[in-house]
Rosetta silent file (secondary structure, phi, psi, omega in degrees, C-alpha in Angstrom):
SEQUENCE: MPTGAALPQFRSLEEYYPYYLSQHSSKNCRRLHVVGNSIILGSVGAALTQRDARLAALGLAAGYFVAWGSHILFEDGQTALEPLQQATRNPLYGFVCDWRMFADILCGRFVW
SCORE:     score description
SCORE:     0.000 S_00000001
   1 L     0.000  127.712 -178.671    0.000    0.000    0.000 S_00000001
   2 L   -63.590  147.518  177.910    1.525    3.326   -0.978 S_00000001
   3 L   -61.885  137.710  178.224    2.453    5.703    1.790 S_00000001
   4 L    85.798   -7.822  179.091   -0.245    8.243    2.476 S_00000001
   5 L   -73.381  144.352  178.423   -2.997    6.161    0.840 S_00000001
   6 L   -70.247  137.165  177.348   -6.259    5.971    2.712 S_00000001
   7 L   -75.218  139.227  178.608   -6.885    2.636    4.352 S_00000001
   8 L   -63.766  152.828  176.094   -9.954    0.827    3.075 S_00000001
   9 L   -97.338  138.437  179.752  -12.997    0.619    5.355 S_00000001
  10 L  -126.751  133.937 -178.339  -14.375   -2.824    6.198 S_00000001
  11 L   -95.133  -14.274 -177.376  -17.804   -3.531    7.631 S_00000001
  12 L  -153.834  163.542  176.688  -17.273   -7.198    8.459 S_00000001
  13 H   -63.893  -39.412  179.050  -14.695   -9.878    8.962 S_00000001
  14 H   -64.065  -32.270  177.483  -15.847  -11.603    5.763 S_00000001
  15 H   -75.120  -33.420 -177.551  -15.241   -8.385    3.863 S_00000001
  16 H   -76.775  -34.617 -172.179  -11.816   -7.929    5.450 S_00000001
  17 H   -56.829  -45.967  177.348  -10.459  -11.467    4.919 S_00000001
  18 H   -59.877  -37.494  176.544   -9.885  -11.202    1.126 S_00000001
  19 H   -64.870  -43.427  177.803   -8.070   -7.930    1.716 S_00000001
  20 H   -56.970  -45.939  178.847   -6.001   -9.576    4.464 S_00000001
  21 H   -62.438  -35.476  179.194   -5.035  -12.369    2.071 S_00000001
  22 H   -65.187  -24.317  178.226   -4.034   -9.784   -0.547 S_00000001
  23 L   -85.057    0.310  178.980   -1.545   -8.413    1.981 S_00000001
  24 L  -130.015   50.516 -173.728   -0.033  -11.918    2.221 S_00000001
  25 L   -76.891  -24.594 -179.047    0.419  -12.663   -1.480 S_00000001
  26 L   -79.542  131.689  175.848    3.938  -14.097   -1.184 S_00000001
  27 H   -58.769  -38.636 -179.501    4.167  -17.815   -0.438 S_00000001
  28 H   -66.669  -35.643  175.516    7.246  -17.113    1.660 S_00000001
  29 H   -62.681  -47.561  179.611    5.357  -14.540    3.701 S_00000001
  30 H   -63.415  -39.167  178.775    2.579  -17.055    4.365 S_00000001
  31 H   -60.867  -43.722  179.805    5.137  -19.747    5.214 S_00000001
  32 H   -69.423  -28.633  173.009    6.747  -17.517    7.799 S_00000001
  33 H   -65.220  -39.547  176.604    3.318  -16.744    9.236 S_00000001
  34 H   -62.385  -43.639  177.632    2.821  -20.482    9.681 S_00000001
  35 H   -60.782  -47.870 -179.500    6.205  -20.665   11.424 S_00000001
  36 H   -60.368  -45.252  179.447    5.331  -17.679   13.620 S_00000001
  37 H   -66.637  -34.863  177.297    1.915  -19.069   14.573 S_00000001
  38 H   -65.840  -39.825  175.764    3.474  -22.459   15.304 S_00000001
  39 H   -59.966  -44.447  179.784    5.986  -20.792   17.623 S_00000001
  40 H   -61.630  -48.674 -179.893    3.101  -19.077   19.399 S_00000001
  41 H   -60.907  -43.904  179.520    1.116  -22.291   19.785 S_00000001
  42 H   -62.825  -41.599 -178.587    4.147  -24.193   21.006 S_00000001
  43 H   -70.659  -36.205  176.749    5.087  -21.542   23.515 S_00000001
  44 H   -66.317  -42.489  176.060    1.553  -21.271   24.884 S_00000001
  45 H   -59.875  -45.036  178.758    1.467  -25.060   25.241 S_00000001
  46 H   -63.967  -40.415  179.308    4.838  -25.013   27.007 S_00000001
  47 H   -62.361  -39.642  179.241    3.696  -22.177   29.252 S_00000001
  48 H   -68.293  -44.041 -178.189    0.617  -24.138   30.267 S_00000001
  49 H   -72.691  -33.002 -179.875    2.485  -27.359   30.968 S_00000001
  50 H   -91.278   -8.004 -176.621    5.361  -25.607   32.754 S_00000001
  51 L    53.785   50.661 -178.550    3.079  -23.069   34.467 S_00000001
  52 L  -137.866  100.383 -176.956    5.364  -20.268   33.351 S_00000001
  53 H   -61.928  -22.603  179.937    3.717  -17.283   31.657 S_00000001
  54 H   -62.434  -32.492  178.158    7.115  -16.001   30.553 S_00000001
  55 H   -64.002  -41.028  178.161    7.259  -18.798   27.972 S_00000001
  56 H   -65.555  -43.668 -179.947    4.005  -17.605   26.422 S_00000001
  57 H   -62.748  -43.445  178.659    5.192  -13.997   26.378 S_00000001
  58 H   -64.126  -43.169  179.075    8.488  -14.969   24.783 S_00000001
  59 H   -65.099  -40.168  177.052    6.725  -17.138   22.199 S_00000001
  60 H   -61.236  -46.215  179.819    4.233  -14.401   21.339 S_00000001
  61 H   -62.203  -46.019 -178.809    7.051  -11.920   20.815 S_00000001
  62 H   -65.411  -44.069 -179.197    9.076  -14.376   18.719 S_00000001
  63 H   -62.756  -44.367  179.438    6.075  -15.511   16.662 S_00000001
  64 H   -71.349  -31.506  175.922    4.933  -12.002   15.838 S_00000001
  65 H   -61.721  -45.178  179.350    8.500  -10.945   15.081 S_00000001
  66 H   -62.947  -47.523 -177.772    8.772  -13.748   12.482 S_00000001
  67 H   -64.769  -45.909 -179.758    5.358  -12.932   10.954 S_00000001
  68 H   -65.391  -41.695  178.763    5.950   -9.183   10.853 S_00000001
  69 H   -61.896  -29.134  179.127    9.456   -9.666    9.474 S_00000001
  70 H   -62.170  -29.968  177.956    8.018  -11.751    6.641 S_00000001
  71 H   -70.382  -38.848  178.839    6.306   -8.616    5.341 S_00000001
  72 H   -66.533  -42.322 -176.485    9.577   -6.715    5.275 S_00000001
  73 H   -76.764  -39.871 -168.309   11.379   -9.551    3.516 S_00000001
  74 H  -121.093   -5.312  177.269    8.765  -10.830    1.088 S_00000001
  75 L  -117.739   31.346  178.737    6.041   -8.217    0.668 S_00000001
  76 L    57.925   19.866  178.329    8.389   -5.377   -0.322 S_00000001
  77 L    70.428  -11.752 -175.653    8.047   -3.928    3.160 S_00000001
  78 L   -68.841  -29.763 -178.387    4.930   -2.084    2.067 S_00000001
  79 L   -96.994    4.333 -178.031    2.580   -4.202    4.128 S_00000001
  80 L   -64.745  -36.145 -178.932    4.782   -4.313    7.223 S_00000001
  81 L   -93.369  -23.694 -177.012    3.060   -1.301    8.764 S_00000001
  82 H   -56.953  -44.600  179.111   -0.401   -1.832    7.256 S_00000001
  83 H   -59.400  -35.250  177.423   -1.442   -4.589    9.683 S_00000001
  84 H   -67.287  -39.213  178.489   -0.628   -2.258   12.571 S_00000001
  85 H   -66.482  -42.844  178.419   -2.669    0.518   10.994 S_00000001
  86 H   -66.538  -35.841 -177.882   -5.625   -1.796   10.384 S_00000001
  87 H   -62.550  -29.845  178.065   -5.331   -3.187   13.917 S_00000001
  88 H   -71.988  -23.835  179.962   -6.011    0.249   15.343 S_00000001
  89 H   -87.625  -48.141 -178.448   -9.236    0.349   13.350 S_00000001
  90 L  -133.535   80.515 -170.660  -10.470   -3.238   13.755 S_00000001
  91 H   -57.136  -33.564 -177.449   -8.273   -4.863   16.402 S_00000001
  92 H   -83.372  -23.284 -176.683   -9.813   -8.311   16.160 S_00000001
  93 H   -58.445  -52.521 -178.764   -9.928   -8.529   12.368 S_00000001
  94 H   -62.652  -41.804  179.513   -6.195   -8.952   11.854 S_00000001
  95 H   -61.512  -50.673 -178.713   -5.883  -11.362   14.773 S_00000001
  96 H   -64.390  -42.911 -178.559   -8.779  -13.550   13.632 S_00000001
  97 H   -66.981  -32.571  177.065   -7.710  -13.461    9.981 S_00000001
  98 H   -62.395  -45.018  179.217   -4.164  -14.444   10.881 S_00000001
  99 H   -73.613  -30.664  176.045   -5.417  -17.593   12.596 S_00000001
 100 H   -66.956  -42.487  177.480   -7.971  -18.206    9.840 S_00000001
 101 H   -63.041  -41.944  177.056   -5.208  -18.055    7.223 S_00000001
 102 H   -56.089  -49.151  179.031   -3.135  -20.413    9.391 S_00000001
 103 H   -64.366  -43.128  179.316   -6.042  -22.898    9.501 S_00000001
 104 H   -60.356  -39.865  179.365   -6.753  -22.489    5.775 S_00000001
 105 H   -66.700  -48.940 -177.884   -3.123  -23.249    4.962 S_00000001
 106 H   -65.357  -28.461  178.515   -2.934  -26.279    7.239 S_00000001
 107 L   -86.299   -1.380  177.210   -6.237  -27.604    5.843 S_00000001
 108 L    78.784   20.410 -179.874   -4.934  -27.222    2.278 S_00000001
 109 L   -71.935  -23.744  168.884   -7.443  -24.565    1.209 S_00000001
 110 L  -153.778  160.807 -172.659   -4.651  -22.748   -0.583 S_00000001
 111 L   -71.380  139.980  175.232   -1.020  -23.329   -1.390 S_00000001
 112 L  -126.178    0.000    0.000    1.593  -22.248    1.051 S_00000001
């Protein structure tokens, strides 16, 4: 998305999801999102079994770092800030769509 461009308005999660996917057009970006989400899931699982919230916090930071970095590396950096901008508008949309894309990839709904 060009700098200074107005962010699109979305009325629903179903309307937002195709746009979210368009911001993850690179297979490598999506792959790193899968890695990042897997780190998060693993760390939350470890935190629960070890009863140590620090593991979850560390995993969340590492997972989001990998996912966000994928935009810089594989989406020409243009979408690296866009998810943060959208999150201020619809905080749950990006979160839900990230996990929906993760599930869609793992279920084979599109190539990763």
